[in-house]
C-alpha positions in Angstrom: 0.0 0.0 0.0 1.1 3.6 -0.4 2.7 5.3 2.5 0.7 8.0 4.3 2.9 10.8 3.0 1.7 10.1 -0.6 -1.8 11.3 0.2 -0.8 14.9 0.6 0.8 14.8 -2.8 -1.6 12.7 -4.9 -5.0 13.5 -3.5 -5.2 17.1 -4.8 -4.1 15.8 -8.2 -6.7 13.1 -8.2 -9.4 15.5 -7.2 -8.4 17.6 -10.2 -9.6 14.7 -12.4 -12.9 14.7 -10.7 -13.6 18.4 -11.5 -13.3 17.9 -15.3 -16.3 19.5 -17.1 -17.4 17.6 -20.2 -19.0 20.6 -21.8 -15.7 22.6 -21.5 -13.3 19.9 -22.8 -12.6 17.7 -25.7 -11.4 14.1 -25.4 -7.9 15.4 -26.3 -7.9 18.0 -23.5 -9.2 15.5 -21.0 -6.3 13.2 -21.9 -3.8 16.1 -21.6 -5.1 16.6 -18.0 -4.9 12.9 -17.3 -1.3 12.6 -18.6 -0.3 15.7 -16.8 -1.5 14.3 -13.5 0.2 11.0 -14.4 3.5 12.7 -14.8 3.2 14.4 -11.4 2.1 11.4 -9.4 3.5 8.3 -11.1 7.2 7.4 -10.9 9.2 7.6 -14.1 6.9 9.9 -16.1 5.1 7.1 -18.0 3.3 7.4 -21.3 -0.4 6.6 -21.2 -3.1 5.7 -23.7 -6.7 4.7 -23.7 -8.0 1.7 -25.6 -11.7 1.4 -26.5 -13.3 -1.9 -27.5 -16.5 -1.2 -29.4 -18.3 -3.7 -31.6 -15.4 -6.0 -31.5 -12.8 -3.4 -32.7 -9.9 -2.1 -30.6 -9.1 1.6 -31.1 -6.7 4.0 -29.3 -8.8 7.1 -28.8 -6.0 9.0 -27.2 -2.3 8.6 -26.4 0.3 10.8 -24.7 3.1 9.8 -27.1 3.9 7.8 -30.2 5.5 4.9 -28.4 2.2 4.3 -26.5 0.2 4.6 -29.7 2.5 2.2 -31.6 2.6 -0.4 -28.8 -1.2 -0.3 -28.6 -1.3 -1.0 -32.3 1.1 -3.9 -32.0 -1.2 -5.5 -29.5 -4.3 -5.0 -31.7 -2.4 -6.6 -34.6 -1.2 -9.5 -32.5 -4.6 -9.8 -30.8 -2.7 -10.2 -27.5 -1.2 -8.1 -24.8 -2.1 -6.2 -21.6 -4.4 -3.6 -23.1 -6.3 -6.2 -25.2 -6.7 -8.4 -22.1 -7.8 -5.6 -19.8 -10.3 -4.2 -22.4 -11.8 -7.6 -23.2 -11.9 -9.2 -19.8 -12.5 -6.3 -17.5 -9.5 -7.3 -15.3 -6.1 -5.5 -15.0 -3.2 -7.0 -16.9 0.6 -6.3 -16.6 4.0 -7.2 -17.8 6.4 -6.8 -15.0 9.6 -6.9 -17.1 9.4 -6.8 -20.9 12.9 -8.4 -21.1 11.6 -11.6 -19.6 9.5 -14.0 -21.6 6.0 -14.3 -20.1 2.4 -14.5 -21.1 2.8 -12.3 -24.2 6.4 -13.0 -25.4 6.0 -11.6 -28.9 4.6 -8.3 -27.7 7.0 -8.1 -24.7 10.0 -8.4 -27.1 8.7 -5.6 -29.3 8.0 -3.4 -26.3 11.5 -4.0 -24.9 12.9 -3.1 -28.3 10.9 0.2 -28.1 12.5 1.0 -24.8 9.5 0.1 -22.6 10.4 -1.8 -19.4 6.9 -2.5 -18.0 3.3 -2.3 -19.0 0.1 -2.0 -16.9 -3.4 -1.9 -18.3 -6.5 -1.2 -16.2 -10.1 -1.7 -17.4 -12.3 1.2 -17.9 -15.7 1.1 -16.2 -18.1 -0.4 -18.6 -20.7 2.1 -20.0 -23.4 1.3 -22.6 -21.6 -1.9 -23.7 -18.4 0.0 -24.5 -15.3 -1.5 -22.8 -11.8 -0.3 -22.7 -8.5 0.1 -20.8 -6.1 2.7 -19.5 -2.6 1.7 -20.5 0.6 2.8 -18.7 3.9 2.4 -20.4 7.2 3.1 -18.5 10.8 2.4 -19.3 12.0 2.7 -15.7 9.8 1.3 -12.9 8.7 -2.3 -12.5 5.4 -3.3 -11.1 6.9 -5.4 -8.4 7.3 -2.2 -6.4 4.2 -2.3 -4.1 4.1 1.4 -3.6 4.2 2.0 -7.4 1.5 -0.6 -7.9 -0.7 1.0 -5.4 -0.2 4.5 -6.8 -1.0 3.3 -10.3 -4.1 1.5 -9.1 -5.3 4.7 -7.4 -4.5 6.7 -10.4 -6.5 4.3 -12.7 -9.5 4.4 -10.4 -9.6 8.2 -10.7 -8.5 8.6 -14.3 -10.5 6.0 -16.1 -13.8 7.6 -15.2 -13.4 11.0 -16.8 -11.7 9.5 -19.8 -14.3 6.9 -20.5 -17.2 9.2 -19.7 -15.8 11.9 -22.1 -15.5 9.3 -24.8 -19.1 8.3 -24.3 -20.2 11.9 -24.1 -18.5 12.7 -27.5 -20.0 9.5 -28.9 -23.5 10.5 -27.8 -23.0 14.0 -29.3 -21.9 12.5 -32.6 -24.8 10.1 -32.7 -27.2 13.0 -32.0 -25.6 14.9 -34.9 -26.0 11.9 -37.2 -29.6 11.5 -36.1 -30.3 15.2 -36.7 -28.8 14.9 -40.2 -30.9 11.8 -40.9 -34.0 13.6 -39.8 -33.2 16.6 -42.0 -32.7 14.3 -45.0 -35.9 12.5 -44.4 -37.8 15.8 -44.1 -36.5 17.2 -47.4 -37.1 13.9 -49.2 -40.7 13.8 -47.9 -41.1 17.4 -49.1 -39.9 16.5 -52.6 -42.2 13.5 -52.7 -45.1 15.7 -51.7 -44.4 18.1 -54.6 -44.1 15.2 -57.1 -47.3 13.7 -55.9 -49.1 16.9 -56.2 -47.6 18.0 -59.6 -47.8 14.6 -61.3 -50.6 12.9 -59.4 -48.2 10.1 -58.2 -48.5 7.8 -55.3 -45.9 8.1 -52.5 -44.1 5.0 -53.7 -43.9 6.2 -57.3 -42.7 9.7 -56.2 -39.9 8.1 -54.2 -39.0 5.8 -57.2 -38.7 8.9 -59.4 -36.2 10.4 -56.9 -34.2 7.2 -56.6 -34.1 6.7 -60.4 -32.7 10.2 -60.9 -30.2 9.5 -58.1 -28.9 6.3 -59.8 -28.8 7.9 -63.3 -26.8 10.9 -62.1 -24.8 9.2 -59.3 -26.2 11.7 -56.8 -27.5 11.2 -53.3 -31.3 11.1 -53.0 -31.1 13.8 -50.4 -29.3 16.1 -52.8 -31.7 15.4 -55.6 -34.6 16.1 -53.3 -33.1 19.3 -51.9 -32.4 20.7 -55.4 -35.9 19.8 -56.5 -37.5 21.5 -53.5 -35.3 24.6 -54.1 -35.5 24.9 -57.9 -38.4 22.7 -59.0 -35.9 21.0 -61.4 -35.7 17.2 -60.8 -32.8 16.5 -63.1 -30.8 19.7 -62.7 -31.0 20.7 -66.4 
């Protein structure tokens, strides 16, 4: 466990993570805050990254350095490693010493060649079926140090929440934007259908078929055809 003197140093930094406002930050700025805190409270100034597992695909949504990003990608390619294990199982995973062959010898060898001495990955809290992991890469410390392990565990408990919630917040905003765009498209298509039905005495199905036929013939999106028709009254853009 951490010694009592650690609390005075790390607790204010951890509380800083809890004050992050989603509305005032992007995922990138949240990560900058997280990595800044990591460099202050974790030994060795480690690199960190965040892995998201969504619909069977692993993605690094943020990383504090190229080494962390590239080592994440190596694990995705191999389908094995601490970050893959933590994201997929919901349990922490680690490589104590990348120079020693262990559970993931192929990845460990590549990590050692990149100058990484130890790797720790901690699962993100699961939200809306989206899983992930916070990954800590360091070239100096080893996770056999109980004080370091306890510090990293505490850091992960505080850091994974704002990072994962920010990712989900941005995902929700993006989905809302896509939905709004889809509703706008539907509205203009329905408007164009109504004009065609009135002008040419067509049924709703025949009006839509007319739009899709022009779309295929001109290699233009149905929405764009409908929008132009509503604006100009010209179906084919002649």
